[in-house]
mmCIF file as Biopython writes it, N, C-alpha, C and O atoms, coordinates in Angstrom:
data_model
#
loop_
_atom_site.group_PDB
_atom_site.id
_atom_site.type_symbol
_atom_site.label_atom_id
_atom_site.label_alt_id
_atom_site.label_comp_id
_atom_site.label_asym_id
_atom_site.label_entity_id
_atom_site.label_seq_id
_atom_site.pdbx_PDB_ins_code
_atom_site.Cartn_x
_atom_site.Cartn_y
_atom_site.Cartn_z
_atom_site.occupancy
_atom_site.B_iso_or_equiv
_atom_site.auth_seq_id
_atom_site.auth_asym_id
_atom_site.pdbx_PDB_model_num
ATOM 1   N N  . MET A ? 1  ? 24.324 -42.141 -6.902  1.0 0.0 1  A 1 
ATOM 2   C CA . MET A ? 1  ? 25.596 -42.361 -7.434  1.0 0.0 1  A 1 
ATOM 3   C C  . MET A ? 1  ? 25.836 -44.078 -7.741  1.0 0.0 1  A 1 
ATOM 4   O O  . MET A ? 1  ? 25.573 -45.057 -7.043  1.0 0.0 1  A 1 
ATOM 5   N N  . ARG A ? 2  ? 26.228 -43.997 -8.605  1.0 0.0 2  A 1 
ATOM 6   C CA . ARG A ? 2  ? 26.522 -45.375 -9.455  1.0 0.0 2  A 1 
ATOM 7   C C  . ARG A ? 2  ? 27.910 -46.135 -9.078  1.0 0.0 2  A 1 
ATOM 8   O O  . ARG A ? 2  ? 29.040 -45.688 -9.272  1.0 0.0 2  A 1 
ATOM 9   N N  . ASN A ? 3  ? 27.486 -47.680 -8.358  1.0 0.0 3  A 1 
ATOM 10  C CA . ASN A ? 3  ? 28.628 -48.172 -8.027  1.0 0.0 3  A 1 
ATOM 11  C C  . ASN A ? 3  ? 29.375 -48.805 -9.319  1.0 0.0 3  A 1 
ATOM 12  O O  . ASN A ? 3  ? 28.886 -49.811 -9.833  1.0 0.0 3  A 1 
ATOM 13  N N  . ILE A ? 4  ? 30.458 -48.273 -9.807  1.0 0.0 4  A 1 
ATOM 14  C CA . ILE A ? 4  ? 31.214 -48.744 -11.052 1.0 0.0 4  A 1 
ATOM 15  C C  . ILE A ? 4  ? 32.117 -49.691 -10.511 1.0 0.0 4  A 1 
ATOM 16  O O  . ILE A ? 4  ? 32.467 -49.177 -9.448  1.0 0.0 4  A 1 
ATOM 17  N N  . PRO A ? 5  ? 32.787 -50.949 -10.649 1.0 0.0 5  A 1 
ATOM 18  C CA . PRO A ? 5  ? 33.544 -51.842 -10.717 1.0 0.0 5  A 1 
ATOM 19  C C  . PRO A ? 5  ? 34.920 -51.691 -10.700 1.0 0.0 5  A 1 
ATOM 20  O O  . PRO A ? 5  ? 34.948 -50.731 -11.470 1.0 0.0 5  A 1 
ATOM 21  N N  . ASP A ? 6  ? 36.034 -51.876 -10.440 1.0 0.0 6  A 1 
ATOM 22  C CA . ASP A ? 6  ? 37.081 -51.520 -10.728 1.0 0.0 6  A 1 
ATOM 23  C C  . ASP A ? 6  ? 37.141 -52.833 -11.085 1.0 0.0 6  A 1 
ATOM 24  O O  . ASP A ? 6  ? 36.659 -53.793 -10.483 1.0 0.0 6  A 1 
ATOM 25  N N  . HIS A ? 7  ? 38.049 -52.809 -12.567 1.0 0.0 7  A 1 
ATOM 26  C CA . HIS A ? 7  ? 38.527 -54.032 -13.162 1.0 0.0 7  A 1 
ATOM 27  C C  . HIS A ? 7  ? 40.274 -54.310 -13.333 1.0 0.0 7  A 1 
ATOM 28  O O  . HIS A ? 7  ? 41.038 -53.528 -13.898 1.0 0.0 7  A 1 
ATOM 29  N N  . ASP A ? 8  ? 40.590 -55.367 -12.817 1.0 0.0 8  A 1 
ATOM 30  C CA . ASP A ? 8  ? 41.877 -55.534 -12.854 1.0 0.0 8  A 1 
ATOM 31  C C  . ASP A ? 8  ? 42.761 -55.626 -14.265 1.0 0.0 8  A 1 
ATOM 32  O O  . ASP A ? 8  ? 42.823 -56.625 -14.982 1.0 0.0 8  A 1 
ATOM 33  N N  . LEU A ? 9  ? 43.230 -54.734 -14.428 1.0 0.0 9  A 1 
ATOM 34  C CA . LEU A ? 9  ? 44.074 -54.426 -16.064 1.0 0.0 9  A 1 
ATOM 35  C C  . LEU A ? 9  ? 45.412 -54.613 -15.904 1.0 0.0 9  A 1 
ATOM 36  O O  . LEU A ? 9  ? 46.284 -54.203 -16.670 1.0 0.0 9  A 1 
ATOM 37  N N  . SER A ? 10 ? 45.587 -55.317 -14.772 1.0 0.0 10 A 1 
ATOM 38  C CA . SER A ? 10 ? 47.543 -55.041 -14.946 1.0 0.0 10 A 1 
ATOM 39  C C  . SER A ? 10 ? 48.075 -56.567 -15.994 1.0 0.0 10 A 1 
ATOM 40  O O  . SER A ? 10 ? 49.291 -56.748 -16.073 1.0 0.0 10 A 1 
ATOM 41  N N  . THR A ? 11 ? 47.598 -57.077 -16.370 1.0 0.0 11 A 1 
ATOM 42  C CA . THR A ? 11 ? 48.184 -58.274 -17.363 1.0 0.0 11 A 1 
ATOM 43  C C  . THR A ? 11 ? 47.221 -57.824 -18.856 1.0 0.0 11 A 1 
ATOM 44  O O  . THR A ? 11 ? 47.193 -58.574 -19.832 1.0 0.0 11 A 1 
ATOM 45  N N  . THR A ? 12 ? 46.589 -56.698 -18.820 1.0 0.0 12 A 1 
ATOM 46  C CA . THR A ? 12 ? 46.373 -56.478 -20.244 1.0 0.0 12 A 1 
ATOM 47  C C  . THR A ? 12 ? 47.215 -56.200 -21.050 1.0 0.0 12 A 1 
ATOM 48  O O  . THR A ? 12 ? 48.224 -55.528 -20.836 1.0 0.0 12 A 1 
ATOM 49  N N  . VAL A ? 13 ? 46.750 -56.883 -22.454 1.0 0.0 13 A 1 
ATOM 50  C CA . VAL A ? 13 ? 47.672 -56.185 -23.505 1.0 0.0 13 A 1 
ATOM 51  C C  . VAL A ? 13 ? 46.947 -55.598 -24.394 1.0 0.0 13 A 1 
ATOM 52  O O  . VAL A ? 13 ? 45.940 -55.809 -25.070 1.0 0.0 13 A 1 
ATOM 53  N N  . TRP A ? 14 ? 48.105 -54.417 -24.126 1.0 0.0 14 A 1 
ATOM 54  C CA . TRP A ? 14 ? 47.280 -52.821 -25.167 1.0 0.0 14 A 1 
ATOM 55  C C  . TRP A ? 14 ? 47.919 -53.245 -26.583 1.0 0.0 14 A 1 
ATOM 56  O O  . TRP A ? 14 ? 48.940 -53.895 -26.808 1.0 0.0 14 A 1 
ATOM 57  N N  . ARG A ? 15 ? 46.967 -52.654 -27.481 1.0 0.0 15 A 1 
ATOM 58  C CA . ARG A ? 15 ? 47.661 -52.372 -29.005 1.0 0.0 15 A 1 
ATOM 59  C C  . ARG A ? 15 ? 46.817 -50.980 -29.301 1.0 0.0 15 A 1 
ATOM 60  O O  . ARG A ? 15 ? 45.778 -50.507 -28.840 1.0 0.0 15 A 1 
ATOM 61  N N  . LYS A ? 16 ? 47.786 -50.554 -30.310 1.0 0.0 16 A 1 
ATOM 62  C CA . LYS A ? 16 ? 47.347 -48.985 -30.678 1.0 0.0 16 A 1 
ATOM 63  C C  . LYS A ? 16 ? 46.182 -48.949 -31.545 1.0 0.0 16 A 1 
ATOM 64  O O  . LYS A ? 16 ? 46.192 -49.700 -32.521 1.0 0.0 16 A 1 
ATOM 65  N N  . SER A ? 17 ? 45.006 -48.065 -31.308 1.0 0.0 17 A 1 
ATOM 66  C CA . SER A ? 17 ? 44.239 -48.160 -32.280 1.0 0.0 17 A 1 
ATOM 67  C C  . SER A ? 17 ? 44.743 -48.105 -33.709 1.0 0.0 17 A 1 
ATOM 68  O O  . SER A ? 17 ? 45.794 -47.475 -33.824 1.0 0.0 17 A 1 
ATOM 69  N N  . SER A ? 18 ? 44.271 -48.586 -34.760 1.0 0.0 18 A 1 
ATOM 70  C CA . SER A ? 18 ? 44.580 -48.532 -36.219 1.0 0.0 18 A 1 
ATOM 71  C C  . SER A ? 18 ? 43.910 -47.152 -36.660 1.0 0.0 18 A 1 
ATOM 72  O O  . SER A ? 18 ? 44.301 -46.746 -37.755 1.0 0.0 18 A 1 
ATOM 73  N N  . TYR A ? 19 ? 43.051 -46.429 -36.060 1.0 0.0 19 A 1 
ATOM 74  C CA . TYR A ? 19 ? 42.967 -45.002 -36.170 1.0 0.0 19 A 1 
ATOM 75  C C  . TYR A ? 19 ? 43.469 -43.944 -35.869 1.0 0.0 19 A 1 
ATOM 76  O O  . TYR A ? 19 ? 43.044 -42.872 -36.299 1.0 0.0 19 A 1 
ATOM 77  N N  . SER A ? 20 ? 44.726 -44.088 -34.867 1.0 0.0 20 A 1 
ATOM 78  C CA . SER A ? 20 ? 45.715 -43.214 -34.531 1.0 0.0 20 A 1 
ATOM 79  C C  . SER A ? 20 ? 46.662 -42.932 -35.488 1.0 0.0 20 A 1 
ATOM 80  O O  . SER A ? 20 ? 47.446 -43.751 -35.968 1.0 0.0 20 A 1 
ATOM 81  N N  . GLY A ? 21 ? 46.559 -41.462 -35.830 1.0 0.0 21 A 1 
ATOM 82  C CA . GLY A ? 21 ? 47.428 -41.331 -36.898 1.0 0.0 21 A 1 
ATOM 83  C C  . GLY A ? 21 ? 48.579 -40.714 -36.917 1.0 0.0 21 A 1 
ATOM 84  O O  . GLY A ? 21 ? 49.176 -40.462 -37.964 1.0 0.0 21 A 1 
ATOM 85  N N  . ASN A ? 22 ? 49.131 -40.319 -35.392 1.0 0.0 22 A 1 
ATOM 86  C CA . ASN A ? 22 ? 50.062 -40.015 -34.685 1.0 0.0 22 A 1 
ATOM 87  C C  . ASN A ? 22 ? 50.784 -40.729 -34.055 1.0 0.0 22 A 1 
ATOM 88  O O  . ASN A ? 22 ? 50.097 -41.006 -33.073 1.0 0.0 22 A 1 
ATOM 89  N N  . ALA A ? 23 ? 51.894 -41.317 -33.931 1.0 0.0 23 A 1 
ATOM 90  C CA . ALA A ? 23 ? 52.242 -42.608 -33.212 1.0 0.0 23 A 1 
ATOM 91  C C  . ALA A ? 23 ? 52.510 -42.136 -31.662 1.0 0.0 23 A 1 
ATOM 92  O O  . ALA A ? 23 ? 52.360 -42.909 -30.715 1.0 0.0 23 A 1 
ATOM 93  N N  . ASP A ? 24 ? 52.929 -40.758 -31.521 1.0 0.0 24 A 1 
ATOM 94  C CA . ASP A ? 24 ? 53.662 -40.134 -30.456 1.0 0.0 24 A 1 
ATOM 95  C C  . ASP A ? 24 ? 51.958 -40.169 -29.637 1.0 0.0 24 A 1 
ATOM 96  O O  . ASP A ? 24 ? 51.924 -40.398 -28.428 1.0 0.0 24 A 1 
ATOM 97  N N  . ASN A ? 25 ? 50.768 -39.950 -30.333 1.0 0.0 25 A 1 
ATOM 98  C CA . ASN A ? 25 ? 49.444 -39.423 -29.453 1.0 0.0 25 A 1 
ATOM 99  C C  . ASN A ? 25 ? 48.055 -40.499 -30.050 1.0 0.0 25 A 1 
ATOM 100 O O  . ASN A ? 25 ? 46.992 -40.229 -30.610 1.0 0.0 25 A 1 
ATOM 101 N N  . CYS A ? 26 ? 48.588 -41.582 -29.678 1.0 0.0 26 A 1 
ATOM 102 C CA . CYS A ? 26 ? 47.592 -42.401 -29.791 1.0 0.0 26 A 1 
ATOM 103 C C  . CYS A ? 26 ? 46.798 -43.239 -28.649 1.0 0.0 26 A 1 
ATOM 104 O O  . CYS A ? 26 ? 47.316 -43.539 -27.573 1.0 0.0 26 A 1 
ATOM 105 N N  . LEU A ? 27 ? 45.244 -43.635 -29.090 1.0 0.0 27 A 1 
ATOM 106 C CA . LEU A ? 27 ? 44.814 -44.371 -28.325 1.0 0.0 27 A 1 
ATOM 107 C C  . LEU A ? 27 ? 45.486 -45.896 -28.205 1.0 0.0 27 A 1 
ATOM 108 O O  . LEU A ? 27 ? 46.303 -46.352 -29.005 1.0 0.0 27 A 1 
ATOM 109 N N  . GLU A ? 28 ? 45.055 -46.461 -27.238 1.0 0.0 28 A 1 
ATOM 110 C CA . GLU A ? 28 ? 45.356 -48.107 -27.090 1.0 0.0 28 A 1 
ATOM 111 C C  . GLU A ? 28 ? 44.001 -48.627 -26.693 1.0 0.0 28 A 1 
ATOM 112 O O  . GLU A ? 28 ? 43.199 -47.912 -26.093 1.0 0.0 28 A 1 
ATOM 113 N N  . VAL A ? 29 ? 43.737 -49.923 -27.042 1.0 0.0 29 A 1 
ATOM 114 C CA . VAL A ? 29 ? 42.581 -50.699 -26.807 1.0 0.0 29 A 1 
ATOM 115 C C  . VAL A ? 29 ? 43.101 -51.870 -26.409 1.0 0.0 29 A 1 
ATOM 116 O O  . VAL A ? 29 ? 44.256 -52.071 -26.784 1.0 0.0 29 A 1 
ATOM 117 N N  . ALA A ? 30 ? 42.416 -52.986 -25.540 1.0 0.0 30 A 1 
ATOM 118 C CA . ALA A ? 30 ? 42.549 -54.288 -25.084 1.0 0.0 30 A 1 
ATOM 119 C C  . ALA A ? 30 ? 41.611 -55.068 -26.007 1.0 0.0 30 A 1 
ATOM 120 O O  . ALA A ? 30 ? 40.514 -54.525 -26.138 1.0 0.0 30 A 1 
ATOM 121 N N  . ASP A ? 31 ? 41.717 -55.781 -26.424 1.0 0.0 31 A 1 
ATOM 122 C CA . ASP A ? 31 ? 40.923 -56.821 -27.499 1.0 0.0 31 A 1 
ATOM 123 C C  . ASP A ? 31 ? 40.332 -58.262 -26.492 1.0 0.0 31 A 1 
ATOM 124 O O  . ASP A ? 31 ? 39.245 -58.825 -26.620 1.0 0.0 31 A 1 
ATOM 125 N N  . ALA A ? 32 ? 41.487 -58.613 -25.455 1.0 0.0 32 A 1 
ATOM 126 C CA . ALA A ? 32 ? 40.772 -60.082 -24.874 1.0 0.0 32 A 1 
ATOM 127 C C  . ALA A ? 32 ? 39.911 -60.053 -23.854 1.0 0.0 32 A 1 
ATOM 128 O O  . ALA A ? 32 ? 39.642 -61.030 -23.156 1.0 0.0 32 A 1 
ATOM 129 N N  . HIS A ? 33 ? 39.350 -58.699 -23.703 1.0 0.0 33 A 1 
ATOM 130 C CA . HIS A ? 33 ? 38.204 -58.873 -22.271 1.0 0.0 33 A 1 
ATOM 131 C C  . HIS A ? 33 ? 36.779 -59.236 -23.201 1.0 0.0 33 A 1 
ATOM 132 O O  . HIS A ? 33 ? 36.588 -58.588 -24.230 1.0 0.0 33 A 1 
ATOM 133 N N  . PRO A ? 34 ? 35.832 -60.266 -22.795 1.0 0.0 34 A 1 
ATOM 134 C CA . PRO A ? 34 ? 34.917 -60.640 -23.392 1.0 0.0 34 A 1 
ATOM 135 C C  . PRO A ? 34 ? 33.676 -59.736 -23.247 1.0 0.0 34 A 1 
ATOM 136 O O  . PRO A ? 34 ? 32.729 -59.667 -24.029 1.0 0.0 34 A 1 
ATOM 137 N N  . THR A ? 35 ? 33.822 -59.205 -22.348 1.0 0.0 35 A 1 
ATOM 138 C CA . THR A ? 35 ? 32.216 -58.297 -21.558 1.0 0.0 35 A 1 
ATOM 139 C C  . THR A ? 35 ? 33.001 -56.990 -21.352 1.0 0.0 35 A 1 
ATOM 140 O O  . THR A ? 35 ? 32.558 -56.269 -20.458 1.0 0.0 35 A 1 
ATOM 141 N N  . LEU A ? 36 ? 34.116 -56.540 -22.033 1.0 0.0 36 A 1 
ATOM 142 C CA . LEU A ? 36 ? 34.439 -54.785 -22.277 1.0 0.0 36 A 1 
ATOM 143 C C  . LEU A ? 36 ? 35.742 -54.375 -22.770 1.0 0.0 36 A 1 
ATOM 144 O O  . LEU A ? 36 ? 36.724 -55.102 -22.921 1.0 0.0 36 A 1 
ATOM 145 N N  . ILE A ? 37 ? 35.641 -53.110 -23.009 1.0 0.0 37 A 1 
ATOM 146 C CA . ILE A ? 37 ? 36.874 -52.915 -23.898 1.0 0.0 37 A 1 
ATOM 147 C C  . ILE A ? 37 ? 37.130 -51.796 -23.190 1.0 0.0 37 A 1 
ATOM 148 O O  . ILE A ? 37 ? 36.355 -50.847 -23.063 1.0 0.0 37 A 1 
ATOM 149 N N  . PRO A ? 38 ? 38.867 -51.959 -22.446 1.0 0.0 38 A 1 
ATOM 150 C CA . PRO A ? 38 ? 39.755 -51.002 -22.148 1.0 0.0 38 A 1 
ATOM 151 C C  . PRO A ? 38 ? 40.293 -50.023 -23.227 1.0 0.0 38 A 1 
ATOM 152 O O  . PRO A ? 38 ? 40.320 -50.309 -24.424 1.0 0.0 38 A 1 
ATOM 153 N N  . VAL A ? 39 ? 40.764 -48.717 -22.646 1.0 0.0 39 A 1 
ATOM 154 C CA . VAL A ? 39 ? 40.755 -47.883 -23.711 1.0 0.0 39 A 1 
ATOM 155 C C  . VAL A ? 39 ? 41.899 -46.574 -22.618 1.0 0.0 39 A 1 
ATOM 156 O O  . VAL A ? 39 ? 41.586 -45.889 -21.644 1.0 0.0 39 A 1 
ATOM 157 N N  . ARG A ? 40 ? 43.058 -46.692 -23.273 1.0 0.0 40 A 1 
ATOM 158 C CA . ARG A ? 40 ? 43.876 -45.565 -22.617 1.0 0.0 40 A 1 
ATOM 159 C C  . ARG A ? 40 ? 44.663 -44.628 -23.189 1.0 0.0 40 A 1 
ATOM 160 O O  . ARG A ? 40 ? 44.762 -45.072 -24.333 1.0 0.0 40 A 1 
ATOM 161 N N  . ASP A ? 41 ? 45.275 -43.650 -23.156 1.0 0.0 41 A 1 
ATOM 162 C CA . ASP A ? 41 ? 45.852 -43.043 -23.634 1.0 0.0 41 A 1 
ATOM 163 C C  . ASP A ? 41 ? 47.354 -43.415 -23.613 1.0 0.0 41 A 1 
ATOM 164 O O  . ASP A ? 41 ? 47.809 -43.597 -22.484 1.0 0.0 41 A 1 
ATOM 165 N N  . SER A ? 42 ? 48.430 -43.599 -24.923 1.0 0.0 42 A 1 
ATOM 166 C CA . SER A ? 42 ? 49.515 -44.349 -25.052 1.0 0.0 42 A 1 
ATOM 167 C C  . SER A ? 42 ? 50.341 -43.086 -24.108 1.0 0.0 42 A 1 
ATOM 168 O O  . SER A ? 42 ? 51.105 -43.383 -23.189 1.0 0.0 42 A 1 
ATOM 169 N N  . LYS A ? 43 ? 50.135 -42.104 -24.383 1.0 0.0 43 A 1 
ATOM 170 C CA . LYS A ? 43 ? 50.984 -40.835 -23.750 1.0 0.0 43 A 1 
ATOM 171 C C  . LYS A ? 43 ? 51.065 -40.974 -21.847 1.0 0.0 43 A 1 
ATOM 172 O O  . LYS A ? 43 ? 51.969 -40.446 -21.200 1.0 0.0 43 A 1 
ATOM 173 N N  . THR A ? 44 ? 49.923 -41.787 -21.215 1.0 0.0 44 A 1 
ATOM 174 C CA . THR A ? 44 ? 50.211 -41.979 -20.060 1.0 0.0 44 A 1 
ATOM 175 C C  . THR A ? 44 ? 49.765 -43.611 -19.391 1.0 0.0 44 A 1 
ATOM 176 O O  . THR A ? 44 ? 49.112 -43.819 -18.369 1.0 0.0 44 A 1 
ATOM 177 N N  . PRO A ? 45 ? 50.249 -44.447 -20.168 1.0 0.0 45 A 1 
ATOM 178 C CA . PRO A ? 45 ? 49.933 -45.809 -20.146 1.0 0.0 45 A 1 
ATOM 179 C C  . PRO A ? 45 ? 49.650 -46.186 -18.577 1.0 0.0 45 A 1 
ATOM 180 O O  . PRO A ? 45 ? 49.012 -47.238 -18.523 1.0 0.0 45 A 1 
ATOM 181 N N  . HIS A ? 46 ? 49.905 -45.697 -17.417 1.0 0.0 46 A 1 
ATOM 182 C CA . HIS A ? 46 ? 49.859 -45.621 -15.955 1.0 0.0 46 A 1 
ATOM 183 C C  . HIS A ? 46 ? 48.619 -44.963 -15.456 1.0 0.0 46 A 1 
ATOM 184 O O  . HIS A ? 46 ? 48.076 -45.343 -14.419 1.0 0.0 46 A 1 
ATOM 185 N N  . GLY A ? 47 ? 48.138 -43.921 -16.224 1.0 0.0 47 A 1 
ATOM 186 C CA . GLY A ? 47 ? 46.925 -43.507 -15.851 1.0 0.0 47 A 1 
ATOM 187 C C  . GLY A ? 47 ? 45.575 -43.926 -15.937 1.0 0.0 47 A 1 
ATOM 188 O O  . GLY A ? 47 ? 45.177 -45.089 -15.988 1.0 0.0 47 A 1 
ATOM 189 N N  . PRO A ? 48 ? 44.943 -42.951 -15.948 1.0 0.0 48 A 1 
ATOM 190 C CA . PRO A ? 48 ? 43.197 -43.240 -15.816 1.0 0.0 48 A 1 
ATOM 191 C C  . PRO A ? 48 ? 43.100 -44.443 -17.300 1.0 0.0 48 A 1 
ATOM 192 O O  . PRO A ? 48 ? 43.851 -44.273 -18.261 1.0 0.0 48 A 1 
ATOM 193 N N  . LYS A ? 49 ? 41.955 -45.750 -17.258 1.0 0.0 49 A 1 
ATOM 194 C CA . LYS A ? 49 ? 41.883 -46.235 -18.727 1.0 0.0 49 A 1 
ATOM 195 C C  . LYS A ? 49 ? 39.999 -45.612 -18.324 1.0 0.0 49 A 1 
ATOM 196 O O  . LYS A ? 49 ? 39.508 -45.047 -17.346 1.0 0.0 49 A 1 
ATOM 197 N N  . LEU A ? 50 ? 39.417 -46.109 -19.686 1.0 0.0 50 A 1 
ATOM 198 C CA . LEU A ? 50 ? 38.432 -45.864 -19.605 1.0 0.0 50 A 1 
ATOM 199 C C  . LEU A ? 50 ? 37.548 -47.518 -19.683 1.0 0.0 50 A 1 
ATOM 200 O O  . LEU A ? 50 ? 38.319 -48.461 -19.863 1.0 0.0 50 A 1 
ATOM 201 N N  . VAL A ? 51 ? 36.214 -47.842 -19.574 1.0 0.0 51 A 1 
ATOM 202 C CA . VAL A ? 51 ? 35.990 -48.968 -19.820 1.0 0.0 51 A 1 
ATOM 203 C C  . VAL A ? 51 ? 35.023 -49.166 -20.423 1.0 0.0 51 A 1 
ATOM 204 O O  . VAL A ? 51 ? 34.198 -48.662 -19.660 1.0 0.0 51 A 1 
ATOM 205 N N  . PHE A ? 52 ? 34.230 -49.691 -21.607 1.0 0.0 52 A 1 
ATOM 206 C CA . PHE A ? 52 ? 33.447 -49.739 -22.542 1.0 0.0 52 A 1 
ATOM 207 C C  . PHE A ? 52 ? 32.428 -50.956 -22.846 1.0 0.0 52 A 1 
ATOM 208 O O  . PHE A ? 52 ? 32.951 -52.025 -23.160 1.0 0.0 52 A 1 
ATOM 209 N N  . ARG A ? 53 ? 31.655 -50.919 -22.810 1.0 0.0 53 A 1 
ATOM 210 C CA . ARG A ? 53 ? 30.736 -52.328 -22.707 1.0 0.0 53 A 1 
ATOM 211 C C  . ARG A ? 53 ? 30.801 -52.434 -24.175 1.0 0.0 53 A 1 
ATOM 212 O O  . ARG A ? 53 ? 30.420 -51.492 -24.870 1.0 0.0 53 A 1 
ATOM 213 N N  . PRO A ? 54 ? 31.327 -53.684 -24.765 1.0 0.0 54 A 1 
ATOM 214 C CA . PRO A ? 54 ? 31.231 -53.998 -26.782 1.0 0.0 54 A 1 
ATOM 215 C C  . PRO A ? 54 ? 30.377 -53.214 -27.058 1.0 0.0 54 A 1 
ATOM 216 O O  . PRO A ? 54 ? 30.833 -52.304 -27.750 1.0 0.0 54 A 1 
ATOM 217 N N  . THR A ? 55 ? 28.902 -53.081 -26.762 1.0 0.0 55 A 1 
ATOM 218 C CA . THR A ? 55 ? 27.857 -52.129 -27.967 1.0 0.0 55 A 1 
ATOM 219 C C  . THR A ? 55 ? 28.323 -50.787 -28.020 1.0 0.0 55 A 1 
ATOM 220 O O  . THR A ? 55 ? 28.473 -50.113 -29.039 1.0 0.0 55 A 1 
ATOM 221 N N  . THR A ? 56 ? 28.582 -50.386 -26.624 1.0 0.0 56 A 1 
ATOM 222 C CA . THR A ? 56 ? 29.122 -48.635 -26.504 1.0 0.0 56 A 1 
ATOM 223 C C  . THR A ? 56 ? 30.006 -48.228 -27.018 1.0 0.0 56 A 1 
ATOM 224 O O  . THR A ? 56 ? 30.129 -47.048 -27.346 1.0 0.0 56 A 1 
ATOM 225 N N  . TRP A ? 57 ? 31.080 -49.396 -27.265 1.0 0.0 57 A 1 
ATOM 226 C CA . TRP A ? 57 ? 32.711 -49.220 -27.972 1.0 0.0 57 A 1 
ATOM 227 C C  . TRP A ? 57 ? 31.939 -49.276 -29.543 1.0 0.0 57 A 1 
ATOM 228 O O  . TRP A ? 57 ? 31.998 -48.298 -30.288 1.0 0.0 57 A 1 
ATOM 229 N N  . SER A ? 58 ? 31.465 -50.108 -29.802 1.0 0.0 58 A 1 
ATOM 230 C CA . SER A ? 58 ? 31.065 -50.398 -31.670 1.0 0.0 58 A 1 
ATOM 231 C C  . SER A ? 58 ? 30.009 -48.792 -31.984 1.0 0.0 58 A 1 
ATOM 232 O O  . SER A ? 58 ? 29.971 -48.123 -33.017 1.0 0.0 58 A 1 
ATOM 233 N N  . ALA A ? 59 ? 29.497 -48.640 -31.088 1.0 0.0 59 A 1 
ATOM 234 C CA . ALA A ? 59 ? 28.524 -47.534 -31.790 1.0 0.0 59 A 1 
ATOM 235 C C  . ALA A ? 59 ? 29.782 -45.936 -31.503 1.0 0.0 59 A 1 
ATOM 236 O O  . ALA A ? 59 ? 29.568 -44.933 -32.184 1.0 0.0 59 A 1 
ATOM 237 N N  . PHE A ? 60 ? 30.387 -45.936 -30.983 1.0 0.0 60 A 1 
ATOM 238 C CA . PHE A ? 60 ? 31.388 -45.381 -30.896 1.0 0.0 60 A 1 
ATOM 239 C C  . PHE A ? 60 ? 32.050 -45.081 -32.097 1.0 0.0 60 A 1 
ATOM 240 O O  . PHE A ? 60 ? 32.042 -44.050 -32.769 1.0 0.0 60 A 1 
ATOM 241 N N  . VAL A ? 61 ? 32.882 -46.638 -32.330 1.0 0.0 61 A 1 
ATOM 242 C CA . VAL A ? 61 ? 33.707 -46.554 -33.660 1.0 0.0 61 A 1 
ATOM 243 C C  . VAL A ? 61 ? 32.680 -46.153 -35.082 1.0 0.0 61 A 1 
ATOM 244 O O  . VAL A ? 61 ? 33.108 -45.634 -36.114 1.0 0.0 61 A 1 
ATOM 245 N N  . ASP A ? 62 ? 31.724 -46.414 -34.904 1.0 0.0 62 A 1 
ATOM 246 C CA . ASP A ? 62 ? 30.823 -46.356 -35.743 1.0 0.0 62 A 1 
ATOM 247 C C  . ASP A ? 62 ? 30.534 -44.994 -36.256 1.0 0.0 62 A 1 
ATOM 248 O O  . ASP A ? 62 ? 30.440 -44.706 -37.449 1.0 0.0 62 A 1 
ATOM 249 N N  . HIS A ? 63 ? 30.390 -44.113 -35.175 1.0 0.0 63 A 1 
ATOM 250 C CA . HIS A ? 63 ? 29.819 -42.743 -34.861 1.0 0.0 63 A 1 
ATOM 251 C C  . HIS A ? 63 ? 31.286 -42.479 -35.470 1.0 0.0 63 A 1 
ATOM 252 O O  . HIS A ? 63 ? 31.173 -42.183 -36.660 1.0 0.0 63 A 1 
ATOM 253 N N  . LEU A ? 64 ? 32.458 -42.488 -35.094 1.0 0.0 64 A 1 
ATOM 254 C CA . LEU A ? 64 ? 34.150 -41.951 -35.702 1.0 0.0 64 A 1 
ATOM 255 C C  . LEU A ? 64 ? 34.110 -42.274 -37.263 1.0 0.0 64 A 1 
ATOM 256 O O  . LEU A ? 64 ? 34.869 -41.564 -37.922 1.0 0.0 64 A 1 
ATOM 257 N N  . LYS A ? 65 ? 33.533 -43.002 -37.817 1.0 0.0 65 A 1 
ATOM 258 C CA . LYS A ? 65 ? 33.923 -43.792 -39.225 1.0 0.0 65 A 1 
ATOM 259 C C  . LYS A ? 65 ? 32.888 -42.987 -40.168 1.0 0.0 65 A 1 
ATOM 260 O O  . LYS A ? 65 ? 33.048 -42.910 -41.386 1.0 0.0 65 A 1 
ATOM 261 N N  . ARG A ? 66 ? 31.787 -42.383 -39.458 1.0 0.0 66 A 1 
ATOM 262 C CA . ARG A ? 66 ? 31.053 -41.404 -40.620 1.0 0.0 66 A 1 
ATOM 263 C C  . ARG A ? 66 ? 31.604 -40.227 -40.962 1.0 0.0 66 A 1 
ATOM 264 O O  . ARG A ? 66 ? 32.051 -39.380 -40.190 1.0 0.0 66 A 1 
ATOM 265 N N  . PRO A ? 67 ? 31.548 -40.178 -42.556 1.0 0.0 67 A 1 
ATOM 266 C CA . PRO A ? 67 ? 31.803 -38.783 -43.081 1.0 0.0 67 A 1 
ATOM 267 C C  . PRO A ? 67 ? 31.480 -37.869 -42.022 1.0 0.0 67 A 1 
ATOM 268 O O  . PRO A ? 67 ? 30.563 -38.188 -41.266 1.0 0.0 67 A 1 
ATOM 269 N N  . GLN A ? 68 ? 32.177 -36.617 -41.818 1.0 0.0 68 A 1 
ATOM 270 C CA . GLN A ? 68 ? 31.800 -35.467 -41.115 1.0 0.0 68 A 1 
ATOM 271 C C  . GLN A ? 68 ? 31.651 -34.442 -42.276 1.0 0.0 68 A 1 
ATOM 272 O O  . GLN A ? 68 ? 32.332 -34.398 -43.300 1.0 0.0 68 A 1 
ATOM 273 N N  . SER A ? 69 ? 30.050 -33.170 -41.713 1.0 0.0 69 A 1 
ATOM 274 C CA . SER A ? 69 ? 29.509 -32.545 -42.886 1.0 0.0 69 A 1 
ATOM 275 C C  . SER A ? 69 ? 30.132 -31.446 -42.148 1.0 0.0 69 A 1 
ATOM 276 O O  . SER A ? 69 ? 30.096 -30.301 -42.599 1.0 0.0 69 A 1 
#
């Protein structure tokens, strides 16, 4: 089992993703962390958060931007 560190996100400033189409159902990200990209669901701001490495987040976003066939 991997030991995954718990990050303190209590002072994090969140913003809605520019790719979220519906204002009531949004993905929120935080940009101020140099070594990680925190992500959460706007409907449950006190719920679980995902934390990505910047390179992994970039690959994920690039994949979403590709035209679907």
